[in-house]
N, C-alpha and C positions, 0 to 999 in steps of 0.2 A: 491623473491616474496615482492612484494609491499603490505603496510599495508592492502590498500584497497582488494585485493587478498588475504588474510590472513584473515581478517574478513567477505569475502563472504564465505569462506570456512570453517572457526567456526559456521556459520549460519547455516550449512548444505546442500549449493548448492552446486553438484555436479560439479566438476573441467572442465568440458566441457561448462556447462553453466556460469561458471565464467569467463572462456574466451571471452567468448560470450557478457555476461555482461559488461565487462571491455571495448569491443571494442565501447559500444554506453555510450558514457561520461553522456547523459542527464540520462538515467535509472540508471547506476551508482552513479552520484550524487543524486539522489531520494533516493535510496537506502541505501546509505551513512547517508544522512539528516534525513530520518525514524529511523534507529538503532540508533544514536544520540538523537533522540527525546526519544524514549522511552528507553534508555540506556541498549540496549542490546549490546554485544559484542561476545556472544557466546548462542547457545541455538540449539535444536534438527532442524533435517530436517525438520519436517512438519511444526512448526512455520516458519522456515526461508522461507521456499515457500510460505507462507502466507504473510508474510512480504515483500518477493519479489511481490508478488501478489499485493499488496495495492502500491508498488512504480510505477508498469507497467501498473497494470488496472484501477487506475482512472484516471477521464479525466479532463481535463481541466474546463469543467463547475462543478466539485465536487471538484478541487483541494484545496480548503479554510478545506475542511474536512480530509484531506489525515492522518492529524498527528492523530486528532481525532480517525480515523478508525484504525490506528496504534495502538495505546493504546488500544483499545480494541479488537487487534488482542493479543497484549503484555499480556495482563489480561486475554486471555482465555474466554472472552466475545463473540468470534468470531474465532470458533474453527476449522472450516470445509473450504474446497473450496467453497462448497454450500450455505454455510453463510456468506462468504465475496463476494460470487454474488449477495444475496439476500439484503446485505446492500449496494452495490454498486447500486442497482437496484433502493433499498428504497430511496439513496440520491437523484438519478439522476432525479425519480420522483418527490419529493419534493423539490428543487432546483429552484430558481428561473430560467424563461427563459432565454437564452442568449437576447431575443428581449427586454423582460420587467422584470430587474433585482428587483423589486419593489413586484412582484406579483408570490406566490408561485404558483405551478402546481396541488397541493392537493386540491381537491374538498371542498367547504365550510362547506360541511357538515360534514367533519371528524373533 
């Protein structure tokens, strides 16, 4: 087994999902980068799946927030899939539009 495969298994990802993930180099790389950034090499399945979600569900428009979001997951400030979905939605809503990187989409009254 490769080090990456062992790492993914150590964070609770199921073996079939590990094999699927290893075939996608981009997702594998993002997940390894996230795990390195939050200094996690082993955890329970719930936390591992949330970190996997950060690797797979954060879009390019909020990429700059990926590691911050991963740290929130690692610190258990985001501890459910629903909370992760809401955090991503919030970041998408408040991040600058791709058409205008200077302006936030947050209403001025916020």
